[in-house]
The first five atom37 places (N, CA, C, CB, O) and aatype in JSON, in Angstrom:
{
  "aatype": [20, 20, 20, 20, 20, 20, 20, 20, 20, 20, 20, 20, 20, 20, 20, 20, 20, 20, 20, 20, 20, 20, 20, 20, 20, 20, 20, 20, 20, 20, 20, 20, 20, 20, 20, 20, 20, 20, 20, 20, 20, 20, 20, 20, 20, 20, 20, 20, 20, 20, 20, 20, 20, 20, 20, 20, 20, 20, 20, 20, 20, 20, 20, 20, 20, 20, 20, 20, 20, 20, 20, 20, 20, 20, 20, 20, 20, 20, 20, 20, 20, 20, 20, 20, 20, 20, 20, 20, 20, 20, 20, 20, 20, 20, 20, 20, 20, 20, 20, 20, 20, 20],
  "atom_mask": [
    [1, 1, 1, 1, 1],
    [1, 1, 1, 1, 1],
    [1, 1, 1, 1, 1],
    [1, 1, 1, 1, 1],
    [1, 1, 1, 1, 1],
    [1, 1, 1, 1, 1],
    [1, 1, 1, 1, 1],
    [1, 1, 1, 1, 1],
    [1, 1, 1, 1, 1],
    [1, 1, 1, 1, 1],
    [1, 1, 1, 1, 1],
    [1, 1, 1, 1, 1],
    [1, 1, 1, 1, 1],
    [1, 1, 1, 1, 1],
    [1, 1, 1, 1, 1],
    [1, 1, 1, 1, 1],
    [1, 1, 1, 1, 1],
    [1, 1, 1, 1, 1],
    [1, 1, 1, 1, 1],
    [1, 1, 1, 1, 1],
    [1, 1, 1, 1, 1],
    [1, 1, 1, 1, 1],
    [1, 1, 1, 1, 1],
    [1, 1, 1, 1, 1],
    [1, 1, 1, 1, 1],
    [1, 1, 1, 1, 1],
    [1, 1, 1, 1, 1],
    [1, 1, 1, 1, 1],
    [1, 1, 1, 1, 1],
    [1, 1, 1, 1, 1],
    [1, 1, 1, 1, 1],
    [1, 1, 1, 1, 1],
    [1, 1, 1, 1, 1],
    [1, 1, 1, 1, 1],
    [1, 1, 1, 1, 1],
    [1, 1, 1, 1, 1],
    [1, 1, 1, 1, 1],
    [1, 1, 1, 1, 1],
    [1, 1, 1, 1, 1],
    [1, 1, 1, 1, 1],
    [1, 1, 1, 1, 1],
    [1, 1, 1, 1, 1],
    [1, 1, 1, 1, 1],
    [1, 1, 1, 1, 1],
    [1, 1, 1, 1, 1],
    [1, 1, 1, 1, 1],
    [1, 1, 1, 1, 1],
    [1, 1, 1, 1, 1],
    [1, 1, 1, 1, 1],
    [1, 1, 1, 1, 1],
    [1, 1, 1, 1, 1],
    [1, 1, 1, 1, 1],
    [1, 1, 1, 1, 1],
    [1, 1, 1, 1, 1],
    [1, 1, 1, 1, 1],
    [1, 1, 1, 1, 1],
    [1, 1, 1, 1, 1],
    [1, 1, 1, 1, 1],
    [1, 1, 1, 1, 1],
    [1, 1, 1, 1, 1],
    [1, 1, 1, 1, 1],
    [1, 1, 1, 1, 1],
    [1, 1, 1, 1, 1],
    [1, 1, 1, 1, 1],
    [1, 1, 1, 1, 1],
    [1, 1, 1, 1, 1],
    [1, 1, 1, 1, 1],
    [1, 1, 1, 1, 1],
    [1, 1, 1, 1, 1],
    [1, 1, 1, 1, 1],
    [1, 1, 1, 1, 1],
    [1, 1, 1, 1, 1],
    [1, 1, 1, 1, 1],
    [1, 1, 1, 1, 1],
    [1, 1, 1, 1, 1],
    [1, 1, 1, 1, 1],
    [1, 1, 1, 1, 1],
    [1, 1, 1, 1, 1],
    [1, 1, 1, 1, 1],
    [1, 1, 1, 1, 1],
    [1, 1, 1, 1, 1],
    [1, 1, 1, 1, 1],
    [1, 1, 1, 1, 1],
    [1, 1, 1, 1, 1],
    [1, 1, 1, 1, 1],
    [1, 1, 1, 1, 1],
    [1, 1, 1, 1, 1],
    [1, 1, 1, 1, 1],
    [1, 1, 1, 1, 1],
    [1, 1, 1, 1, 1],
    [1, 1, 1, 1, 1],
    [1, 1, 1, 1, 1],
    [1, 1, 1, 1, 1],
    [1, 1, 1, 1, 1],
    [1, 1, 1, 1, 1],
    [1, 1, 1, 1, 1],
    [1, 1, 1, 1, 1],
    [1, 1, 1, 1, 1],
    [1, 1, 1, 1, 1],
    [1, 1, 1, 1, 1],
    [1, 1, 1, 1, 1],
    [1, 1, 1, 1, 1]
  ],
  "atom_positions": [
    [[-39.13, -0.27, -11.42], [-38.52, 0.98, -11.8], [-38.69, 1.15, -13.31], [-37.03, 1.04, -11.37], [-38.32, 0.28, -14.1]],
    [[-39.24, 2.28, -13.68], [-39.45, 2.57, -15.09], [-38.24, 3.34, -15.61], [-40.78, 3.37, -15.33], [-38.1, 4.53, -15.33]],
    [[-37.38, 2.67, -16.36], [-36.15, 3.3, -16.87], [-36.46, 4.37, -17.91], [-35.24, 2.25, -17.47], [-35.69, 5.32, -18.06]],
    [[-37.54, 4.22, -18.61], [-37.91, 5.19, -19.64], [-38.29, 6.54, -19.04], [-39.07, 4.66, -20.47], [-38.24, 7.56, -19.74]],
    [[-38.66, 6.56, -17.77], [-39.07, 7.81, -17.14], [-37.88, 8.57, -16.56], [-40.07, 7.52, -16.04], [-38.04, 9.71, -16.13]],
    [[-36.7, 7.98, -16.56], [-35.52, 8.62, -15.97], [-34.82, 9.51, -16.99], [-34.55, 7.57, -15.44], [-34.82, 9.24, -18.19]],
    [[-34.22, 10.57, -16.47], [-33.44, 11.46, -17.34], [-32.09, 10.82, -17.62], [-33.26, 12.88, -16.7], [-31.74, 9.8, -17.02]],
    [[-31.33, 11.41, -18.55], [-30.01, 10.89, -18.89], [-29.09, 10.91, -17.67], [-29.4, 11.7, -20.04], [-28.35, 9.95, -17.43]],
    [[-29.13, 11.99, -16.91], [-28.3, 12.1, -15.71], [-28.67, 11.0, -14.71], [-28.46, 13.49, -15.06], [-27.78, 10.37, -14.13]],
    [[-29.95, 10.79, -14.5], [-30.4, 9.75, -13.57], [-29.97, 8.37, -14.04], [-31.92, 9.8, -13.4], [-29.58, 7.52, -13.23]],
    [[-30.04, 8.13, -15.34], [-29.62, 6.84, -15.89], [-28.12, 6.63, -15.69], [-29.97, 6.75, -17.38], [-27.69, 5.53, -15.34]],
    [[-27.33, 7.68, -15.92], [-25.88, 7.56, -15.73], [-25.53, 7.36, -14.26], [-25.17, 8.82, -16.27], [-24.62, 6.59, -13.94]],
    [[-26.25, 8.03, -13.36], [-26.04, 7.83, -11.93], [-26.37, 6.39, -11.54], [-26.89, 8.81, -11.1], [-25.64, 5.75, -10.78]],
    [[-27.46, 5.89, -12.08], [-27.87, 4.51, -11.81], [-26.82, 3.53, -12.35], [-29.25, 4.22, -12.44], [-26.5, 2.54, -11.7]],
    [[-26.3, 3.82, -13.53], [-25.27, 2.97, -14.13], [-24.03, 2.94, -13.25], [-24.92, 3.47, -15.54], [-23.44, 1.87, -13.05]],
    [[-23.62, 4.08, -12.72], [-22.45, 4.15, -11.84], [-22.7, 3.37, -10.55], [-22.09, 5.62, -11.53], [-21.81, 2.68, -10.06]],
    [[-23.9, 3.5, -10.01], [-24.24, 2.77, -8.78], [-24.21, 1.26, -9.02], [-25.62, 3.2, -8.27], [-23.74, 0.51, -8.17]],
    [[-24.71, 0.84, -10.16], [-24.72, -0.59, -10.49], [-23.29, -1.11, -10.65], [-25.53, -0.85, -11.79], [-22.97, -2.19, -10.17]],
    [[-22.44, -0.34, -11.32], [-21.04, -0.75, -11.5], [-20.35, -0.89, -10.16], [-20.29, 0.26, -12.38], [-19.6, -1.85, -9.94]],
    [[-20.58, 0.07, -9.24], [-19.97, -0.02, -7.9], [-20.52, -1.22, -7.14], [-20.23, 1.27, -7.1], [-19.76, -1.91, -6.45]],
    [[-21.8, -1.47, -7.25], [-22.41, -2.61, -6.55], [-21.85, -3.93, -7.07], [-23.95, -2.58, -6.72], [-21.6, -4.84, -6.28]],
    [[-21.65, -4.03, -8.36], [-21.09, -5.26, -8.95], [-19.66, -5.47, -8.47], [-21.13, -5.21, -10.49], [-19.3, -6.57, -8.06]],
    [[-18.85, -4.41, -8.51], [-17.46, -4.51, -8.07], [-17.39, -4.89, -6.59], [-16.71, -3.19, -8.31], [-16.58, -5.73, -6.2]],
    [[-18.23, -4.29, -5.78], [-18.27, -4.58, -4.35], [-18.68, -6.03, -4.11], [-19.23, -3.63, -3.62], [-18.11, -6.72, -3.26]],
    [[-19.66, -6.49, -4.85], [-20.14, -7.87, -4.71], [-19.03, -8.85, -5.06], [-21.37, -8.11, -5.6], [-18.8, -9.82, -4.34]],
    [[-18.34, -8.59, -6.19], [-17.26, -9.49, -6.61], [-16.14, -9.52, -5.59], [-16.72, -9.06, -7.98], [-15.6, -10.59, -5.3]],
    [[-15.77, -8.37, -5.04], [-14.71, -8.31, -4.02], [-15.1, -9.1, -2.77], [-14.4, -6.85, -3.64], [-14.29, -9.84, -2.22]],
    [[-16.35, -8.94, -2.33], [-16.83, -9.69, -1.16], [-16.75, -11.19, -1.41], [-18.27, -9.29, -0.8], [-16.3, -11.94, -0.55]],
    [[-17.19, -11.62, -2.59], [-17.18, -13.04, -2.91], [-15.75, -13.58, -2.97], [-17.9, -13.29, -4.25], [-15.5, -14.69, -2.51]],
    [[-14.83, -12.81, -3.54], [-13.43, -13.23, -3.59], [-12.85, -13.37, -2.18], [-12.6, -12.23, -4.4], [-12.16, -14.34, -1.89]],
    [[-13.14, -12.4, -1.32], [-12.63, -12.45, 0.06], [-13.21, -13.65, 0.8], [-12.97, -11.14, 0.81], [-12.5, -14.33, 1.54]],
    [[-14.5, -13.92, 0.6], [-15.13, -15.07, 1.24], [-14.5, -16.37, 0.75], [-16.65, -15.08, 0.97], [-14.22, -17.26, 1.55]],
    [[-14.28, -16.48, -0.54], [-13.68, -17.69, -1.11], [-12.25, -17.88, -0.6], [-13.68, -17.64, -2.65], [-11.86, -18.99, -0.25]],
    [[-11.48, -16.8, -0.54], [-10.11, -16.88, -0.05], [-10.08, -17.29, 1.42], [-9.39, -15.54, -0.24], [-9.26, -18.12, 1.81]],
    [[-10.96, -16.73, 2.22], [-11.02, -17.08, 3.63], [-11.39, -18.55, 3.81], [-12.02, -16.18, 4.37], [-10.84, -19.24, 4.66]],
    [[-12.34, -19.01, 3.0], [-12.76, -20.4, 3.07], [-11.61, -21.34, 2.68], [-13.98, -20.64, 2.17], [-11.41, -22.37, 3.32]],
    [[-10.88, -20.99, 1.63], [-9.75, -21.82, 1.19], [-8.63, -21.82, 2.23], [-9.21, -21.32, -0.15], [-8.03, -22.86, 2.5]],
    [[-8.35, -20.65, 2.82], [-7.31, -20.58, 3.85], [-7.7, -21.42, 5.06], [-7.07, -19.12, 4.27], [-6.86, -22.11, 5.64]],
    [[-8.96, -21.36, 5.44], [-9.45, -22.14, 6.58], [-9.33, -23.63, 6.3], [-10.91, -21.77, 6.9], [-8.88, -24.4, 7.15]],
    [[-9.73, -24.04, 5.11], [-9.65, -25.46, 4.74], [-8.2, -25.94, 4.71], [-10.3, -25.69, 3.36], [-7.9, -27.03, 5.19]],
    [[-7.29, -25.13, 4.16], [-5.87, -25.49, 4.14], [-5.33, -25.6, 5.56], [-5.06, -24.46, 3.33], [-4.56, -26.51, 5.86]],
    [[-5.71, -24.67, 6.43], [-5.27, -24.68, 7.83], [-5.76, -25.94, 8.54], [-5.77, -23.42, 8.57], [-5.03, -26.52, 9.34]],
    [[-6.98, -26.36, 8.25], [-7.52, -27.58, 8.85], [-6.7, -28.8, 8.45], [-8.99, -27.77, 8.45], [-6.6, -29.77, 9.2]],
    [[-6.12, -28.75, 7.26], [-5.33, -29.86, 6.76], [-3.85, -29.72, 7.13], [-5.48, -29.97, 5.25], [-3.03, -30.57, 6.76]],
    [[-3.5, -28.66, 7.87], [-2.15, -28.49, 8.35], [-1.22, -27.75, 7.4], [-1.57, -29.8, 8.65], [0.0, -27.86, 7.52]],
    [[-1.77, -27.01, 6.48], [-0.96, -26.26, 5.52], [-1.38, -24.8, 5.51], [-1.1, -26.87, 4.1], [-2.42, -24.43, 6.05]],
    [[-0.55, -24.0, 4.89], [-0.97, -22.64, 4.58], [-1.35, -22.63, 3.11], [0.16, -21.57, 4.91], [-0.89, -23.48, 2.34]],
    [[-2.17, -21.7, 2.72], [-2.61, -21.62, 1.33], [-1.42, -21.35, 0.41], [-3.67, -20.54, 1.16], [-1.38, -21.87, -0.7]],
    [[-0.47, -20.55, 0.87], [0.7, -20.26, 0.03], [1.56, -21.51, -0.17], [1.54, -19.13, 0.66], [2.18, -21.67, -1.22]],
    [[1.6, -22.39, 0.83], [2.34, -23.65, 0.67], [1.7, -24.51, -0.42], [2.38, -24.43, 2.01], [2.39, -25.1, -1.25]],
    [[0.39, -24.58, -0.41], [-0.32, -25.41, -1.37], [-0.23, -24.85, -2.79], [-1.76, -25.56, -0.97], [-0.17, -25.61, -3.76]],
    [[-0.24, -23.55, -2.89], [-0.19, -22.93, -4.22], [1.23, -22.74, -4.72], [-0.9, -21.59, -4.19], [1.45, -22.46, -5.9]],
    [[2.19, -22.89, -3.82], [3.58, -22.72, -4.21], [3.97, -21.27, -4.42], [3.85, -23.49, -5.45], [4.95, -20.99, -5.1]],
    [[3.2, -20.37, -3.84], [3.53, -18.95, -3.96], [4.43, -18.55, -2.81], [2.26, -18.08, -3.99], [4.23, -18.99, -1.68]],
    [[5.4, -17.71, -3.08], [6.29, -17.29, -2.0], [5.54, -16.38, -1.01], [7.51, -16.55, -2.57], [4.66, -15.61, -1.39]],
    [[5.9, -16.51, 0.23], [5.29, -15.68, 1.26], [5.96, -14.32, 1.21], [5.42, -16.33, 2.68], [7.19, -14.22, 1.22]],
    [[5.17, -13.29, 1.16], [5.73, -11.94, 1.11], [6.36, -11.6, 2.45], [4.63, -10.9, 0.74], [5.73, -11.69, 3.5]],
    [[7.62, -11.21, 2.38], [8.31, -10.83, 3.6], [8.16, -9.33, 3.79], [9.8, -11.24, 3.56], [8.3, -8.55, 2.85]],
    [[7.88, -8.95, 5.02], [7.78, -7.53, 5.31], [9.17, -7.02, 5.64], [6.79, -7.26, 6.48], [9.91, -7.63, 6.41]],
    [[9.5, -5.91, 5.05], [10.78, -5.29, 5.29], [10.71, -4.4, 6.5], [11.23, -4.5, 4.07], [9.76, -3.64, 6.68]],
    [[11.71, -4.49, 7.32], [11.78, -3.59, 8.47], [12.18, -2.21, 7.96], [12.8, -4.12, 9.55], [12.94, -2.1, 7.0]],
    [[11.69, -1.18, 8.59], [12.08, 0.16, 8.15], [13.59, 0.33, 8.3], [11.32, 1.24, 8.97], [14.19, -0.16, 9.25]],
    [[14.18, 1.03, 7.35], [15.62, 1.24, 7.38], [15.99, 2.18, 8.52], [16.12, 1.81, 6.03], [15.26, 3.13, 8.81]],
    [[17.11, 1.9, 9.15], [17.58, 2.75, 10.24], [18.1, 4.06, 9.68], [18.69, 2.02, 11.06], [18.62, 4.12, 8.56]],
    [[17.95, 5.1, 10.45], [18.42, 6.42, 10.02], [19.94, 6.45, 9.99], [17.87, 7.52, 10.96], [20.6, 6.0, 10.93]],
    [[20.5, 7.0, 8.92], [21.95, 7.16, 8.8], [22.36, 8.61, 8.98], [22.43, 6.65, 7.44], [23.46, 8.91, 9.44]],
    [[21.45, 9.51, 8.61], [21.77, 10.94, 8.64], [20.67, 11.69, 9.38], [21.95, 11.5, 7.21], [19.5, 11.32, 9.34]],
    [[21.08, 12.76, 10.06], [20.12, 13.62, 10.76], [20.37, 15.06, 10.36], [20.21, 13.44, 12.3], [21.51, 15.47, 10.14]],
    [[19.3, 15.81, 10.29], [19.39, 17.23, 9.97], [20.09, 17.93, 11.14], [17.97, 17.85, 9.69], [19.63, 17.81, 12.27]],
    [[21.2, 18.64, 10.89], [21.9, 19.3, 11.98], [21.07, 20.38, 12.68], [23.17, 19.91, 11.47], [21.32, 20.68, 13.84]],
    [[20.1, 20.95, 11.99], [19.28, 21.99, 12.58], [18.01, 21.46, 13.22], [18.93, 23.01, 11.55], [17.39, 22.16, 14.03]],
    [[17.61, 20.24, 12.88], [16.42, 19.62, 13.47], [16.67, 18.12, 13.51], [15.11, 19.98, 12.66], [16.45, 17.43, 12.51]],
    [[17.11, 17.62, 14.63], [17.49, 16.21, 14.76], [16.31, 15.26, 14.54], [18.09, 15.96, 16.13], [16.52, 14.06, 14.34]],
    [[15.09, 15.77, 14.57], [13.92, 14.92, 14.33], [13.82, 14.52, 12.86], [12.64, 15.64, 14.76], [13.19, 13.52, 12.53]],
    [[14.44, 15.29, 11.97], [14.44, 14.97, 10.55], [15.62, 14.06, 10.25], [14.49, 16.26, 9.68], [16.78, 14.45, 10.4]],
    [[15.31, 12.85, 9.82], [16.37, 11.88, 9.53], [16.17, 11.31, 8.14], [16.37, 10.74, 10.57], [15.13, 11.48, 7.51]],
    [[17.23, 10.64, 7.67], [17.19, 10.0, 6.35], [18.0, 8.73, 6.43], [17.73, 10.94, 5.24], [19.07, 8.71, 7.04]],
    [[17.51, 7.67, 5.82], [18.18, 6.37, 5.87], [19.29, 6.23, 4.85], [17.16, 5.27, 5.67], [20.09, 5.29, 4.92]],
    [[19.36, 7.14, 3.91], [20.33, 7.02, 2.84], [19.76, 6.32, 1.62], [21.55, 6.29, 3.32], [20.43, 6.17, 0.6]],
    [[18.51, 5.88, 1.73], [17.83, 5.22, 0.62], [16.85, 6.18, -0.01], [17.12, 3.94, 1.08], [16.25, 7.02, 0.66]],
    [[16.69, 6.04, -1.3], [15.7, 6.85, -1.99], [16.2, 8.26, -2.25], [14.42, 6.9, -1.19], [17.39, 8.53, -2.2]],
    [[15.27, 9.12, -2.53], [15.59, 10.5, -2.89], [16.12, 11.25, -1.68], [14.35, 11.22, -3.45], [15.64, 11.07, -0.56]],
    [[17.11, 12.08, -1.9], [17.7, 12.86, -0.82], [16.7, 13.92, -0.36], [19.04, 13.52, -1.26], [16.07, 14.57, -1.2]],
    [[16.56, 14.1, 0.94], [15.65, 15.15, 1.43], [16.23, 16.54, 1.14], [15.4, 14.98, 2.95], [17.43, 16.69, 0.92]],
    [[15.37, 17.51, 1.15], [15.78, 18.88, 0.85], [16.82, 19.39, 1.83], [14.58, 19.81, 0.85], [17.78, 20.06, 1.44]],
    [[16.65, 19.07, 3.11], [17.61, 19.55, 4.1], [18.99, 18.95, 3.86], [17.13, 19.22, 5.52], [20.0, 19.61, 4.12]],
    [[19.05, 17.71, 3.38], [20.33, 17.06, 3.1], [21.0, 17.74, 1.9], [20.13, 15.55, 2.83], [22.19, 18.04, 1.94]],
    [[20.24, 17.97, 0.85], [20.75, 18.65, -0.34], [21.25, 20.05, 0.01], [19.67, 18.73, -1.42], [22.32, 20.46, -0.44]],
    [[20.47, 20.77, 0.83], [20.86, 22.13, 1.21], [22.15, 22.12, 2.02], [19.73, 22.81, 2.02], [23.0, 22.99, 1.84]],
    [[22.3, 21.15, 2.9], [23.52, 21.05, 3.71], [24.72, 20.75, 2.83], [23.36, 19.97, 4.79], [25.81, 21.28, 3.06]],
    [[24.54, 19.89, 1.84], [25.64, 19.58, 0.91], [26.04, 20.83, 0.12], [25.22, 18.44, -0.05], [27.23, 21.09, -0.07]],
    [[25.05, 21.59, -0.32], [25.34, 22.81, -1.07], [26.02, 23.86, -0.19], [24.05, 23.39, -1.66], [26.8, 24.68, -0.68]],
    [[25.73, 23.81, 1.1], [26.33, 24.75, 2.05], [27.76, 24.34, 2.41], [25.48, 24.86, 3.31], [28.43, 25.04, 3.16]],
    [[28.21, 23.21, 1.89], [29.59, 22.8, 2.12], [29.77, 21.72, 3.18], [30.39, 23.97, 2.49], [30.9, 21.37, 3.49]],
    [[28.7, 21.21, 3.73], [28.82, 20.14, 4.73], [29.09, 18.82, 4.04], [27.54, 20.04, 5.59], [28.64, 18.58, 2.92]],
    [[29.83, 17.96, 4.71], [30.08, 16.62, 4.21], [29.03, 15.69, 4.77], [31.52, 16.14, 4.58], [28.54, 15.92, 5.88]],
    [[28.67, 14.63, 4.05], [27.68, 13.68, 4.57], [28.09, 13.08, 5.92], [27.46, 12.56, 3.56], [27.24, 12.79, 6.76]],
    [[29.39, 12.89, 6.13], [29.85, 12.33, 7.4], [29.51, 13.21, 8.59], [31.34, 12.1, 7.36], [29.33, 12.72, 9.71]],
    [[29.43, 14.52, 8.36], [29.1, 15.45, 9.44], [27.65, 15.27, 9.91], [29.33, 16.9, 8.98], [27.31, 15.61, 11.05]],
    [[26.82, 14.73, 9.05], [25.4, 14.57, 9.39], [25.05, 13.15, 9.79], [24.54, 14.99, 8.22], [23.88, 12.84, 10.0]],
    [[26.06, 12.29, 9.89], [25.82, 10.89, 10.26], [25.25, 10.8, 11.67], [27.12, 10.06, 10.16], [25.58, 11.6, 12.54]],
    [[24.4, 9.83, 11.85], [23.79, 9.6, 13.16], [24.75, 8.78, 14.01], [22.41, 8.88, 13.04], [24.44, 8.46, 15.16]]
  ]
}
């Protein structure tokens, strides 16, 4: 490939393609190495996190719904995070949170 014959746009496109190819290659190699290490640890009766002393990430169960929209029971809220619009509107309309409890 003659780089001198390419336009600036073609060179920049080529540069972007090379950067993506390098990143993809590195990710593949990391995944292969991790899989190989996990397999080797498993053969020895351990998990990789046990050997590295890293805590195992626990998955959180979704929070149960505490409140339901009185006009559409399919819309629920667990009480965590930002209040949904329907909850805010109901509060402004004079409803108490207990009235919307599931």
